[in-house]
C-alpha positions as CSV (number, residue, x, y, z in Angstrom):
1,R,-3.3,-41.6,-97.5
2,R,-1.0,-39.0,-96.6
3,V,-1.6,-35.0,-97.1
4,A,0.7,-32.6,-98.3
5,R,1.4,-30.6,-96.1
6,R,4.6,-28.1,-96.5
7,V,6.9,-28.6,-93.7
8,A,9.6,-25.7,-92.5
9,I,13.1,-26.9,-91.0
10,I,15.0,-24.1,-89.1
11,G,18.8,-25.5,-89.0
12,A,20.9,-28.1,-90.7
13,G,22.3,-29.1,-88.0
14,P,21.7,-33.2,-86.6
15,G,18.5,-32.3,-85.4
16,G,17.1,-30.6,-88.9
17,I,19.5,-33.3,-91.0
18,C,17.4,-36.1,-89.0
19,T,14.0,-34.9,-89.9
20,G,14.5,-35.0,-93.3
21,V,16.3,-37.6,-93.5
22,S,12.5,-39.3,-91.7
23,L,10.7,-37.1,-93.9
24,L,12.1,-38.3,-97.2
25,E,12.1,-41.9,-96.0
26,R,8.3,-41.4,-95.5
27,G,8.4,-40.5,-99.5
28,H,7.1,-36.5,-98.2
29,H,9.3,-34.4,-100.4
30,D,7.0,-31.2,-99.9
31,F,9.8,-29.3,-97.3
32,V,12.6,-26.8,-96.9
33,I,15.9,-26.9,-94.6
34,L,16.0,-23.6,-93.9
35,E,20.1,-22.6,-92.8
36,Q,21.5,-19.7,-91.5
37,A,25.1,-20.5,-92.2
38,A,26.8,-21.3,-95.7
39,G,27.5,-25.0,-95.0
40,I,25.4,-27.8,-92.8
41,G,26.4,-29.3,-89.4
42,G,24.9,-26.9,-87.0
43,T,27.5,-26.4,-83.8
44,W,29.4,-29.1,-85.8
45,F,30.0,-26.0,-88.7
46,H,30.0,-22.9,-86.5
47,N,32.6,-23.9,-83.4
48,R,35.7,-25.4,-85.8
49,Y,38.3,-23.9,-83.2
50,P,41.1,-26.3,-82.5
51,G,40.2,-29.2,-80.8
52,A,36.8,-28.8,-81.0
53,E,35.3,-32.3,-80.4
54,C,32.1,-33.8,-79.3
55,D,32.0,-35.3,-75.3
56,I,30.1,-38.5,-76.1
57,K,31.7,-41.2,-77.5
58,S,31.1,-41.0,-81.8
59,H,29.8,-44.7,-82.0
60,L,26.8,-43.1,-80.2
61,Y,27.0,-39.5,-81.2
62,S,25.7,-40.9,-84.4
63,F,22.3,-41.5,-86.0
64,S,21.0,-44.8,-85.9
65,F,20.3,-45.1,-89.3
66,A,23.3,-43.9,-90.6
67,P,26.2,-46.0,-88.8
68,N,30.0,-44.9,-89.3
69,P,32.4,-47.7,-88.7
70,A,35.5,-45.3,-89.5
71,W,35.9,-43.0,-86.8
72,S,39.1,-42.9,-85.7
73,C,39.2,-42.4,-82.8
74,R,36.5,-42.8,-79.5
75,Y,35.8,-39.3,-79.1
76,A,36.0,-37.3,-82.6
77,R,36.8,-34.4,-83.6
78,Q,34.8,-31.3,-84.9
79,P,35.6,-31.9,-89.2
80,E,35.7,-35.7,-88.2
81,I,31.9,-35.0,-87.4
82,K,30.7,-32.2,-89.4
83,A,32.2,-34.4,-92.3
84,Y,29.8,-37.0,-91.1
85,L,27.5,-35.6,-91.2
86,E,27.8,-33.5,-94.7
87,D,28.1,-37.5,-95.6
88,V,24.5,-38.0,-94.0
89,V,23.0,-35.2,-95.9
90,D,24.5,-36.5,-99.7
91,R,23.9,-40.0,-99.4
92,F,20.6,-39.6,-98.3
93,G,19.6,-36.7,-100.4
94,L,18.7,-34.1,-98.7
95,T,20.6,-31.6,-101.3
96,P,18.0,-30.3,-102.9
97,H,16.0,-29.3,-99.9
98,L,18.7,-27.2,-98.5
99,R,18.7,-23.2,-98.6
100,L,21.5,-22.4,-97.3
101,S,22.7,-18.7,-96.5
102,T,18.9,-18.2,-95.4
103,T,17.6,-16.5,-92.2
104,V,14.3,-17.1,-90.2
105,R,13.6,-13.7,-88.7
106,R,10.4,-14.4,-87.7
107,A,7.6,-17.1,-87.7
108,R,3.6,-16.0,-87.4
109,W,1.0,-18.9,-86.9
110,D,-2.1,-17.8,-89.3
111,D,-5.6,-18.8,-87.5
112,D,-7.5,-18.5,-90.4
113,A,-5.6,-20.2,-92.9
114,A,-3.6,-22.6,-90.0
115,V,-0.1,-22.0,-91.6
116,W,3.1,-20.6,-90.3
117,H,4.1,-17.7,-92.0
118,V,7.9,-18.0,-91.9
119,T,10.2,-14.4,-92.9
120,V,13.5,-15.2,-94.0
121,A,16.3,-12.7,-95.3
122,N,18.4,-14.2,-98.1
123,A,22.1,-14.0,-98.8
124,D,21.6,-10.8,-100.8
125,G,19.4,-9.1,-98.0
126,T,15.9,-9.6,-99.6
127,E,13.5,-10.5,-97.1
128,E,10.1,-13.0,-98.2
129,T,8.3,-15.0,-96.4
130,L,7.2,-18.9,-96.9
131,D,4.0,-20.4,-96.0
132,A,4.2,-23.8,-93.8
133,E,1.8,-26.0,-92.7
134,I,4.5,-27.6,-90.3
135,V,7.4,-25.8,-88.7
136,V,10.3,-28.1,-87.4
137,S,12.3,-25.6,-84.6
138,A,16.1,-27.4,-85.5
139,I,18.0,-24.5,-83.4
140,G,18.5,-26.5,-80.2
141,M,20.6,-24.9,-77.6
142,F,24.1,-23.6,-79.2
143,G,22.7,-21.5,-81.6
144,A,23.7,-17.9,-79.5
145,P,27.1,-16.9,-78.5
146,V,27.8,-15.4,-75.0
147,Q,29.2,-12.1,-75.1
148,P,30.3,-11.6,-71.9
149,D,29.7,-8.2,-69.8
150,I,32.6,-6.9,-69.4
151,P,33.1,-2.9,-69.1
152,G,35.8,-1.8,-72.2
153,L,34.5,-4.9,-74.3
154,D,34.0,-2.4,-77.7
155,R,37.5,-0.6,-76.9
156,F,39.8,-3.0,-77.2
157,Q,42.2,-3.1,-80.5
158,G,43.7,-5.8,-81.1
159,T,41.8,-8.8,-82.2
160,M,39.5,-10.6,-80.5
161,F,36.4,-13.1,-81.5
162,H,34.1,-15.8,-79.6
163,S,35.4,-19.5,-80.0
164,A,32.0,-20.2,-81.8
165,Q,32.8,-17.9,-84.0
166,W,36.7,-18.6,-84.9
167,A,38.7,-16.1,-86.9
168,D,40.1,-19.1,-89.4
169,D,42.0,-16.0,-91.1
170,H,44.0,-15.2,-88.2
171,D,47.4,-17.0,-86.9
172,L,48.4,-16.6,-83.6
173,T,51.6,-18.0,-83.7
174,G,54.2,-15.8,-81.5
175,E,51.0,-13.9,-79.7
176,S,49.8,-12.8,-76.4
177,V,46.6,-14.2,-75.9
178,A,43.9,-14.4,-73.3
179,V,41.2,-16.2,-73.5
180,I,38.2,-15.7,-71.1
181,G,36.3,-18.4,-69.7
182,S,37.3,-22.2,-68.6
183,A,34.9,-24.3,-69.6
184,A,33.9,-27.3,-72.6
185,S,35.5,-25.1,-75.3
186,A,38.5,-23.4,-73.5
187,V,39.5,-27.0,-72.1
188,Q,39.4,-28.1,-75.6
189,L,41.0,-25.0,-77.4
190,V,44.2,-24.2,-74.5
191,P,46.0,-27.1,-75.1
192,E,45.6,-27.0,-78.2
193,I,47.0,-23.1,-79.1
194,A,49.5,-23.2,-76.6
195,P,52.4,-24.8,-78.0
196,I,52.2,-21.6,-80.7
197,V,51.3,-18.6,-78.7
198,R,54.0,-16.7,-76.8
199,S,52.1,-15.8,-73.7
200,L,48.4,-17.4,-72.6
201,A,46.6,-16.4,-70.2
202,V,43.2,-18.4,-69.1
203,Y,40.7,-16.3,-67.1
204,Q,39.0,-18.6,-64.5
205,R,35.8,-17.2,-63.2
206,T,35.2,-20.7,-61.0
207,P,36.8,-24.2,-62.1
208,N,35.1,-26.9,-63.8
209,W,35.4,-31.1,-62.9
210,V,37.7,-31.9,-65.6
211,S,37.5,-35.5,-65.9
212,P,40.2,-37.7,-67.6
213,K,39.1,-39.4,-70.5
214,E,39.4,-42.7,-72.7
215,D,40.5,-41.7,-76.2
216,D,43.4,-43.8,-78.3
217,P,42.8,-43.9,-81.6
218,Y,40.8,-47.2,-82.8
219,S,43.5,-49.2,-84.5
220,E,43.8,-50.4,-87.9
221,E,42.6,-53.8,-86.9
222,E,39.5,-52.3,-85.1
223,L,38.5,-49.9,-88.0
224,A,38.8,-53.2,-89.9
225,E,36.8,-55.4,-88.3
226,F,34.4,-52.2,-88.1
227,A,34.3,-52.0,-91.8
228,A,33.8,-55.9,-92.3
229,D,31.0,-56.3,-89.1
230,P,28.1,-54.1,-88.9
231,G,27.0,-55.4,-86.1
232,R,30.4,-55.0,-84.1
233,V,29.5,-51.2,-84.8
234,D,26.3,-52.3,-83.1
235,A,27.7,-53.9,-80.1
236,V,29.9,-51.0,-79.4
237,R,27.0,-48.7,-79.7
238,D,25.3,-50.7,-77.5
239,E,28.4,-50.9,-75.1
240,I,28.9,-47.0,-74.8
241,F,24.5,-46.6,-74.0
242,T,24.8,-49.2,-71.5
243,G,27.4,-47.9,-69.4
244,I,26.4,-43.9,-69.4
245,D,22.4,-44.1,-69.4
246,P,21.6,-45.2,-66.2
247,N,24.1,-42.3,-64.7
248,L,23.1,-39.3,-66.3
249,T,22.3,-37.1,-63.8
250,F,25.0,-38.1,-61.6
251,A,22.8,-39.0,-58.5
252,D,24.0,-41.2,-56.9
253,P,26.9,-40.2,-54.1
254,D,29.0,-42.7,-54.8
255,R,29.5,-42.5,-58.4
256,R,30.3,-38.5,-58.0
257,A,32.6,-39.6,-55.1
258,L,34.5,-41.9,-57.8
259,A,34.2,-39.5,-60.1
260,E,35.5,-36.4,-57.7
261,Q,38.3,-38.8,-57.5
262,A,39.3,-39.0,-61.2
263,G,39.0,-35.8,-61.3
264,R,41.8,-34.7,-58.3
265,H,43.8,-37.2,-59.7
266,N,43.3,-35.5,-63.3
267,I,44.5,-32.0,-61.4
268,G,47.3,-34.3,-60.2
269,K,49.2,-33.9,-63.5
270,V,49.6,-29.6,-62.5
271,D,53.2,-29.6,-60.8
272,D,52.3,-26.5,-58.8
273,P,50.5,-27.5,-55.4
274,A,49.1,-24.2,-55.2
275,L,47.6,-24.0,-59.2
276,R,46.0,-27.3,-58.1
277,D,44.0,-25.2,-55.8
278,L,43.3,-22.8,-57.4
279,L,41.9,-25.2,-60.2
280,T,40.4,-28.1,-57.8
281,P,36.0,-26.9,-57.5
282,E,34.1,-27.2,-54.9
283,M,31.2,-27.8,-56.1
284,P,29.9,-31.4,-56.3
285,F,30.9,-33.1,-60.1
286,G,27.9,-33.2,-61.9
287,C,26.3,-29.4,-60.3
288,K,27.9,-28.2,-63.8
289,R,28.3,-29.9,-67.4
290,P,30.7,-32.2,-66.9
291,L,34.0,-32.3,-68.9
292,A,36.5,-34.1,-70.6
293,S,40.6,-33.7,-71.2
294,N,43.8,-35.4,-70.8
295,V,45.6,-32.7,-71.6
296,Y,44.2,-29.6,-70.6
297,Y,45.6,-29.5,-66.9
298,P,49.1,-30.7,-68.0
299,T,48.6,-27.2,-70.5
300,F,49.7,-25.3,-67.0
301,N,52.6,-26.9,-66.3
302,L,53.5,-24.9,-69.4
303,P,56.1,-21.5,-67.9
304,H,54.4,-19.2,-70.5
305,V,50.8,-20.7,-69.5
306,E,49.4,-18.4,-66.7
307,L,45.6,-19.2,-64.7
308,V,43.9,-15.8,-63.9
309,T,41.6,-16.5,-61.9
310,E,41.3,-12.1,-60.3
311,P,37.8,-11.1,-61.4
312,I,38.6,-9.0,-64.7
313,V,37.5,-5.5,-63.9
314,E,37.5,-3.6,-67.3
315,I,39.4,-4.3,-71.4
316,T,41.1,-1.5,-72.3
317,E,42.7,-0.7,-75.7
318,T,45.6,-2.5,-75.1
319,G,44.8,-5.2,-72.6
320,I,43.1,-6.9,-70.0
321,V,42.6,-5.5,-65.9
322,T,41.8,-7.1,-62.9
323,A,41.1,-6.3,-59.3
324,D,44.2,-6.2,-58.1
325,G,45.2,-3.9,-60.2
326,R,47.1,-5.3,-62.4
327,T,46.8,-5.2,-66.4
328,R,47.6,-7.8,-68.8
329,D,48.6,-6.1,-72.0
330,V,47.7,-8.6,-75.2
331,D,47.1,-9.3,-78.7
332,T,44.5,-11.4,-79.2
333,I,41.3,-11.9,-76.7
334,I,39.6,-15.5,-77.5
335,L,35.9,-15.4,-75.8
336,A,35.2,-18.8,-74.6
337,T,32.4,-17.9,-73.1
338,G,29.7,-20.0,-74.1
339,F,26.6,-19.9,-75.8
340,A,22.6,-18.1,-74.3
341,T,21.3,-22.3,-73.0
342,T,18.4,-21.3,-71.8
343,K,16.7,-19.3,-74.8
344,F,15.9,-22.1,-77.2
345,L,13.2,-21.1,-79.9
346,A,13.1,-17.7,-77.9
347,A,16.2,-17.1,-80.1
348,L,13.7,-16.1,-82.5
349,D,11.0,-14.1,-83.3
350,V,8.2,-16.4,-82.7
351,V,3.7,-15.5,-82.8
352,G,1.3,-18.2,-82.4
353,R,-2.0,-18.1,-81.9
354,D,-4.2,-15.1,-80.7
355,G,-1.2,-13.5,-81.1
356,L,0.6,-14.4,-78.4
357,D,4.7,-14.1,-78.3
358,I,6.8,-17.0,-77.8
359,D,8.3,-14.3,-75.1
360,D,5.2,-14.1,-73.3
361,A,4.6,-17.8,-73.2
362,W,8.1,-18.2,-71.6
363,A,8.1,-15.3,-69.5
364,D,9.3,-17.5,-66.4
365,G,11.3,-19.9,-68.1
366,A,10.8,-22.4,-71.8
367,Q,8.7,-25.0,-70.7
368,A,7.3,-27.5,-73.3
369,F,5.5,-30.5,-73.3
370,L,8.1,-33.7,-73.4
371,G,10.3,-30.8,-75.0
372,I,8.7,-30.5,-78.0
373,T,5.9,-28.9,-78.1
374,T,4.6,-25.8,-76.3
375,A,0.9,-25.2,-75.6
376,G,0.0,-21.8,-78.2
377,F,1.6,-22.7,-81.0
378,P,0.2,-24.7,-83.8
379,N,1.8,-27.2,-85.1
380,L,5.5,-26.2,-84.3
381,F,7.5,-29.2,-83.2
382,M,11.2,-28.3,-81.5
383,L,14.0,-30.6,-81.6
384,Y,17.0,-30.1,-78.6
385,G,14.0,-27.6,-76.8
386,P,13.4,-27.7,-73.2
387,N,14.8,-30.0,-70.5
388,T,16.0,-32.2,-72.9
389,N,19.2,-31.6,-72.4
390,N,20.9,-35.3,-71.4
391,G,23.1,-37.9,-73.1
392,S,24.0,-38.3,-76.5
393,I,22.0,-35.4,-78.0
394,I,21.6,-37.0,-81.4
395,Y,19.8,-40.4,-79.6
396,M,17.9,-38.0,-78.0
397,I,16.3,-35.8,-81.3
398,E,16.1,-39.1,-82.7
399,C,13.0,-39.8,-80.3
400,Q,12.0,-36.4,-81.0
401,V,12.1,-36.7,-84.8
402,D,10.0,-40.2,-84.4
403,Y,7.7,-38.9,-81.9
404,V,7.0,-35.6,-84.7
405,M,6.7,-38.2,-87.4
406,K,4.6,-40.3,-85.9
407,M,2.3,-36.8,-84.9
408,L,2.2,-36.0,-88.9
409,D,1.1,-39.3,-89.3
410,A,-2.1,-39.5,-86.8
411,M,-3.0,-35.5,-88.4
412,D,-2.9,-37.2,-91.5
413,D,-5.4,-40.4,-90.0
414,H,-7.9,-37.8,-88.7
415,D,-7.3,-35.2,-91.3
416,L,-6.3,-32.6,-89.0
417,A,-5.7,-29.0,-89.8
418,W,-3.5,-28.2,-86.3
419,V,-2.5,-29.6,-83.7
420,D,-1.7,-27.7,-79.7
421,V,-0.9,-29.5,-76.8
422,K,-3.5,-28.6,-73.8
423,R,-2.0,-25.8,-71.9
424,D,-3.1,-28.4,-68.5
425,V,-1.1,-31.6,-70.5
426,M,1.8,-29.1,-70.5
427,D,1.5,-27.2,-67.7
428,E,0.9,-30.4,-65.2
429,Y,4.0,-32.4,-67.0
430,N,5.9,-29.4,-66.3
431,D,5.1,-29.0,-62.7
432,A,5.7,-32.8,-62.2
433,L,9.0,-32.4,-64.0
434,Q,10.4,-29.7,-62.1
435,R,9.6,-31.7,-58.4
436,T,12.0,-34.3,-60.8
437,L,14.5,-31.5,-61.0
438,D,14.5,-30.4,-57.7
439,G,15.1,-33.6,-56.3
440,V,18.7,-34.2,-58.4
441,E,21.0,-33.1,-55.3
442,V,23.8,-31.6,-57.7
443,W,21.4,-29.8,-60.0
444,Q,20.2,-27.9,-57.2
445,A,23.7,-26.8,-55.8
446,G,23.8,-23.5,-56.6
447,C,26.6,-23.6,-59.2
448,N,25.6,-20.8,-62.0
449,G,22.7,-19.9,-64.0
450,Y,24.0,-22.5,-66.7
451,Y,20.7,-24.7,-66.8
452,R,18.2,-22.0,-65.1
453,V,16.0,-19.4,-66.0
454,G,15.0,-18.0,-62.0
455,S,14.0,-20.7,-60.3
456,R,13.4,-23.2,-63.0
457,I,15.5,-25.9,-64.5
458,V,15.0,-25.5,-68.1
459,T,17.5,-27.3,-70.3
460,Q,18.3,-30.7,-68.4
461,W,16.2,-34.1,-68.7
462,P,16.0,-35.9,-65.1
463,G,15.9,-39.4,-66.3
464,S,17.3,-42.1,-68.9
465,M,17.6,-42.2,-72.7
466,S,15.7,-44.7,-72.4
467,E,13.2,-43.5,-70.1
468,Y,12.8,-40.5,-72.9
469,R,12.2,-42.9,-75.2
470,A,10.0,-44.2,-73.4
471,R,7.5,-41.8,-72.9
472,T,7.8,-40.1,-77.1
473,E,7.2,-43.3,-78.5
474,H,3.2,-43.2,-78.2
475,P,2.2,-39.7,-79.0
476,D,-1.8,-39.6,-77.8
477,L,-3.7,-37.0,-79.9
478,D,-6.0,-36.7,-76.4
479,D,-3.0,-34.6,-75.6
480,F,-3.7,-31.5,-78.0
481,E,-6.1,-29.2,-79.2
482,V,-7.5,-30.4,-82.6
483,A,-9.1,-28.9,-85.4
484,S,-9.8,-30.4,-88.5
485,S,-10.6,-27.5,-90.8
486,P,-8.7,-24.2,-90.7
487,R,-12.2,-22.8,-90.0
488,R,-12.8,-24.6,-87.1
489,S,-10.4,-22.8,-84.2
490,L,-11.0,-24.3,-80.9
491,P,-10.0,-21.6,-78.1
492,L,-7.2,-21.4,-76.2
493,T,-8.6,-22.5,-73.4
494,P,-7.6,-25.0,-70.7
495,S,-9.6,-28.5,-72.0
496,P,-11.7,-30.7,-69.1
497,T,-10.0,-33.5,-70.8
498,A,-6.7,-32.5,-69.7
499,G,-6.3,-34.8,-66.5
500,R,-5.2,-37.3,-68.9
501,A,-1.2,-36.2,-69.0
502,K,1.3,-37.7,-67.9
503,P,3.7,-36.7,-65.3
504,A,7.7,-36.4,-65.8
505,P,9.9,-39.0,-64.3
506,A,9.8,-39.5,-61.0
C-alpha cells in the first residue's frame, strides 16, 4: 500500500524535475515544486549569458528516462539544455505541480505533528505556509551568486551585473567592458562578447587550466541515425560514461601530466609569450574545477582585449583601479565571480528537530550521509548536496532521487511517520569521506576555497559515479532513527546500532 504523503520539492531545476517525474511514475500526485524563478531549469534558467554551456557531453548530461537524439553538438549550450528540460516537464506532465515565482523563505520541522512548515513568498509579496510530510531540497550548489568584496563596488555609475543575472536588455555593442573573474563563466562568455565590444579587460586573479575540447556539431547523418535508432544514443551515452567514470579525481599522475600538456598546447594559441606565461597555471590540473574551451585563449590575440593580473584595489564611479595605480574607465562591469558553492541547504532558513538550526548543524561545514540526509532534519532529502559533485550531475541526481524513492517506499512499507539519519552513521561516514578526500592529492594543493569550508572539502565526491550508484542503490533503514507515529518521536541521541555505518569509498 502507499501512504498519501505531501511532498514539497524546492527548486525546478534538474533535481526537482527528476523528483517530480519519479513521483508520478510511482502514482504519487500529492506534491508541489516550489521555484523562485519565473521559469524552470534552475541554473540553466539563470545562467543565460552568451556562450553558457555544459562541461559534460550532452548525451550523458541527460536523464536516462528521457534521452534526447536531437542534441546539436557534443556539449550543448544553455538555450538547448533549457529547451530540453522544458520538454521533459511538458512530456511527463509536471506543469500542474509547478509553483513558479514562489520563493521558499523558511522551513520548520514540527516535532509533534511530524510535518515541515514551509513558508513561501508569492510573486505578489504575500507569504503563506505550506505543510508537507516530506521535503526534497533541489537547490544544489549554484543558487547564490557571489558578489566580490571590492571597495567601491556600489559606487560604480555605469552598468554592472553578475554573469548569472545577465542583463538581457543591455547591449554591449561598442562599449568598454570589464569582466572580473576568469573561471568557468568567464571562459565561456569572454569569446562571445569580444567581437562586439570596443574594448575588453579580463581581470584574472589566478590562471586556470583550460583544456581543448572535442565539440564538432553532429552531422545530419549522425542526427538521423540517433533519431532512427535509440540504441545508438544509448551507446554514445555509455561511451561517454566509460571514458570519464574511472578518472574523475585526476589521481593518476600520468593522466594529469597529459591533461597539463594538452592545456599548455591550448595556451599556445596565444601569440604573445609574456601573455602565455600569465595564463599558465602553477597549480596541478584538477586542483580547481577543470575548464574547457577552444576559443578562450585565441580571444587574447585580439588587439582590443587585455588581460589584467594586477589586483583590484577599488572601483570608482567610472572604472576600476588596480594595485599598480592604473585606472581603467569602463561602461559595463560583468561579475564572473561564481557562486557560494559550499552553502547548499544553508542558503535557506531551515530548523529541524528540537530547534536545531542548519547553520549550527553545519558550523564546521556542510555534511550529510551520502550527500542526501543530515542528522536532526527528519524527512528532509537533499539532491546535489554535500560531497556529491563529480562527473555528470544529472547522473548523480538520478542516483539520489532513486534513493529517495526507495526511502519513501520503505516508510510506506513500515508505516513510518519520519526517518532521521543517525548521527553516528553520518559522522562515521563523513570521517571516512574526509580521510579519502585527504588522499586526493590535487584537492589538497591549496588552490582556493571553491571546494572547502575550513579544513573540510564539502563539495566533492572522491570516487566514481559507479561507486556512488552502488552506495546509494540499497538504502538501509537501520541507518536511521524512525518513528511510527507523530507522537512517538525518538530522542536525538546516538544509537547503539550506529556502528553499522558504511564508510566512504577508500
